N, C-alpha and C positions, 0 to 999 in steps of 0.2 A: 504494500500500500504506500503510495507516494502522494503527499500533499504539499502544495507550494503556495507561498505568499511572500512577496518581496517588497522592501522599502529601502530607499537610500536618501541620505541628505548630505551631499558632498561638502557643504559649507558649515555643517553643524558643529557645535562645540563638542567635539568627540573627546573621549577619554584619551589622555596622552599615554601611549603605550611604552612599555619598557624595552620592547624588542629592538628598536634601532640601535640603542646604546649597547645592548648585549650582542647584537649582530656585529657591530664594529669591534667590540672587545674580542669576540670569538675569532673574527677574521684576522686581526692583528696577531693574536696568539698562534694562529695556524699558519702564518706566513712561512716559517721554517719548513713546514711539511710540504707546502706547495713547491718549494725549491727542489724537492726530491724527484719530481716528475710524475706524471700520471701512469707511466709504465710500471712503476714499482708495485709488485704483488706480494710482498712480504709484509705480514701484519706487524705494525708497530704500536707502541703504547699511545702515541699521539699526545694530545694536550691534556689528558686527564690529570697527570701529576701537577699541572699548573692550575687547572680549574678546581681541583679538590680543595686546596687551602683557600682559594678565592671564595667559594660558596660555603664550605663547611669547616674551615679552620683545621684544628687538630682533633676534632671530634671523632670518636670511634664509629666505624661503619661496618655493620655485619654483612657478610656475603654468603651465608650458608642457609640451606633449607629451601628446596623448591616448593614445599607445601605452603610456606608463608608468602613467597613471591617468586615469580620467574618471568623471563623475557623470551619470546619466541620470534624468530625471523628465519627466512631461508638461508642456509649456509652459502649457497651460490644463487644469487637472485637472477631471475630471467629478465627483470626490468629494473635496472638500478635507479631509474627516475621515479619509480613508484613501487618501492619495496614494502611489503606489509610487515608491520611490527605489532606484536600483541604483548601486553603486560597484564599478568594475572596477579591478583591479590588474594591471599588466603583470608579466612574468616577472622583470624587473630589480628590482621593488619588492616583490612578494609574499613572496619568500624572506627579506626582511630587515625585514618589518613588525613594529613594536613596539606602536604605538598608532594608533587612528583616531578622530577626533572628527567628529561630524556636527552642523552648526549651521544653523538656519533663522533668518536675520537678524531678520525682523520678527515672529516669534512672541512671545507673552507670556513663554514660557520658551524662549529661543533654543537652549540646549544640549540637543540631542535625545538623544545617546548618546555615551559614551566607551567604545571597545572596546580592551581590552588583548589583544594578539594573541600567538600563539606561533610564532616562526620555524621551529620543528621540524615544524609542520604547516601549510605555507603555504596561504593562502586567496586565490583569484583573484577572488572576487566576494562582496559582501554585499548582500542585498536586504532592505528593510524597508518598512513602510507607516507614514506619518506624517500628523499633522495640520498643516495650513497655514492661517494665520489671515488673511493678506493677501498682495498681490503682493510677492514676496520673492526673495532669492537663497538657494538651498540649497547649502551647501558642505561638503566633506569635507576634513579635513587629516590627512595620514598622516605619522607619524614613524617613522624606521627605527632599527635598533639602534645605529647610529653617530651618531644625532642629526640626520640630514638630514630636512628638511621638504618635503612636496609638498602642494599644495592645488589642487582643481578645484571648479568651481561651475556652477550653471545657474539660470536664472530660472524661476519658476513663478507663474502668475497664479491666485489663489484668493481666497476670501472666507469667513470664519466657521468654519474647520475646527476651531478650539479650543472653540467654543461650541455645536457641533452636538449635539443631544440624543442620548442613547444609542439604538441601534437596537432594533427590536422583537425582534431575534434575540439580544439580550444576555443571555438567561437561560442555563440550563445549570449545570453543576457548577463552582463557582469554583475556579480553579487547575488544571483539567483540562489536561493537556499531550498534544499529538498530534505524532507523527513522520511525516514523509513522505520517506523516503530514495529516491534514484534506484537503478536496477538495478545500476549499476556501483559504487555506494557513494561516489562523489565529490561528490554533491550531497545536501544535507539541508535540509528545511524543517521548522521547529518552530513550532507555534502554541500559545498559552496562552489558555485561556478566562478572560477578565478584563475588566471594564468600562474600566479605565484612565481613570477619570474625571479631567478636567482641572482642575476647580474653577471653570471658566467656563461650565458648562452649567446649564440650568434644566430641572427636571423638568416635562414638558409636562402632567402630570396634576394637580400641586399648585401649580405656579408657584414652588416653592422652589428655591433654589440647591442644586446637588449638590456635596457636599464632595469634595475631591481624594482619589482612591483609585487607586493605580497600582502597576505593577511597577517596582521601583527597581533591581533587579540580576538579571542572567541569567548563569549559567555553563554552558558546554557543554564536556563532556569526551568524548574518544574514546579508549577503552581506558584507559590510565593517564595520558594526556596531556590538558592543558587546551587546547582549540582557541581559545577566547576567553572573556573575562570582561567583561561590559558593565554599566556604570552607565547606567540609562535613566530616563526621566521622562515628564511629561504630554504631550509632543509626539509620543510614540508612539501609534499609533491603538488603538482598542478591539480587544480580542482580539489582543494583540501577536503578530506573525508575523515570524520571522527565517529567511532562507534563505541558505545559504552554498554556494559551489562551491570545493572544495579541489583542489589540484594532484595529490594521490594519494588513493586510497580511504581513507576514515576507518575506523580500526580499531574493532571492536565490543568491548564494549558502548558505546552512546551514551547519555550521561546528561545531563539538564538539571536545573538547580536554579534556582528563581526566588524572589525575596523581595518581599513585599507591604508597601506603606506606605499607611496608618499602622499596620496591625496587627502588622507584623513576622512574619506567617505565612510559612512556607517551603513551597514546592511542589516536588516532585521526581518524575521519571519516568525510566525506563530502557528503551531499545529494544535487543533482542538478536536478530539474525536466527536 
């Protein structure tokens, strides 16, 4: 079942996103990796040793126990520009989630997304599609309401995901939002029509570089409660898609708001069964 409703207000006083600053920070940190060349297919640690103290200082991070949390992605992705990543949260973690960061170590912009979660509406699973530029570790770090940190990661072998030209199907109405809820109301998939240009792509028709143009913030509300608020960036694939599985049915109406960079346009849609 797909329901659509779209609204945009390019000149509106939009929420100032954190993503541009984080994007620039991540890009500068990753410059030494770019110098290695795209042909390198030996996995490296990447920028995680630099990002870890930046985000978490010297705090302890647990990395054991798939029952509590795990990250799934194809070991060798058939499409590096739209690689599926799934993060599972066990019952002992989902109910206390405060924040989740997704980091792709060897991408030009390693910080994929930062999800601020709501413990009042526990989420068991987050699915997204990402760009992967080279052989890398894909990791998710979860923080609970009491400050506990859990991290899980997986290796993905890929090449050139951040520079893949836009697809032929990239047309359509910019900012169009589609909902695909499950019959029981516990699972929701949201898709946003947007090129999410990375800034590393070349227009195959003109040979010119394509400027960065991406969704920088997504908020999902169920009824009167915010399920999650995500700062996102250029490592999210074209036509960003987010799928969540909640512990209990999500109360209607379901509302999504998305912010565009650099225009600061805001797109919003509501689904009500």
